[in-house]
C-alpha positions as CSV (number, residue, x, y, z in Angstrom):
1,M,0.1,0.0,0.2
2,R,1.5,3.6,-0.9
3,K,1.8,5.7,2.1
4,P,-0.3,9.3,1.3
5,Q,1.9,12.0,-0.5
6,C,2.2,15.5,0.3
7,H,3.8,18.6,-2.2
8,I,7.2,19.9,-1.0
9,H,8.2,23.4,-2.1
10,M,11.7,24.6,-2.4
11,T,13.1,27.9,-3.2
12,V,16.7,28.0,-3.2
13,D,18.5,31.7,-3.8
14,G,15.0,33.4,-3.7
15,C,14.8,32.5,-7.6
16,L,14.8,29.0,-8.0
17,T,11.6,26.9,-7.3
18,F,10.8,23.3,-7.2
19,D,8.2,21.1,-6.5
20,Y,7.9,17.4,-6.0
21,R,6.0,14.6,-4.0
22,A,6.9,12.5,-1.2
23,D,5.4,10.7,1.5
24,R,5.3,13.0,4.4
25,A,8.1,11.5,6.8
26,A,10.5,12.0,3.4
27,A,9.3,15.4,2.8
28,E,10.1,16.0,6.5
29,L,13.8,14.6,6.4
30,F,14.5,16.5,3.1
31,A,13.1,19.8,4.7
32,K,15.4,19.8,7.1
33,D,18.5,18.0,5.8
34,V,18.7,20.0,2.1
35,G,16.9,23.2,3.8
36,T,19.9,23.5,5.8
37,Q,22.8,22.2,3.8
38,L,21.0,24.5,0.5
39,R,19.8,27.3,2.9
40,A,17.0,27.1,1.2
41,Q,13.0,27.6,2.3
42,V,11.4,24.2,2.1
43,T,7.7,24.2,3.0
44,I,5.4,21.1,3.2
45,D,1.6,20.9,2.5
46,D,-1.2,18.8,1.0
47,H,-1.9,20.4,-2.7
48,V,-0.3,17.6,-4.2
49,H,-1.4,16.1,-7.2
50,E,0.0,13.4,-9.5
51,D,1.5,16.0,-12.0
52,L,4.3,16.7,-9.2
53,P,7.4,14.8,-10.4
54,P,8.6,12.4,-7.5
55,L,11.2,13.6,-5.0
56,P,14.5,12.8,-6.4
57,C,16.3,10.1,-4.1
58,A,13.4,9.8,-2.1
59,E,14.6,6.4,-0.4
60,L,17.2,8.9,0.8
61,W,15.2,10.3,3.2
62,S,12.8,7.4,4.2
63,P,13.1,6.3,7.9
64,E,12.4,2.6,6.7
């Protein structure tokens, strides 16, 4: 069974924006790790849709 997905919106340097979908646990770890490393603004919300690309290498942030 597939976990519920959420929307990840990331802004880097105030001008580069990226939107992905991932399960909530992976999204939260991604936001913490990548947001800190890149000094990016990362938000997570429930505005997810199938047209969003999956988070690249999401398994790196999957707690399982």
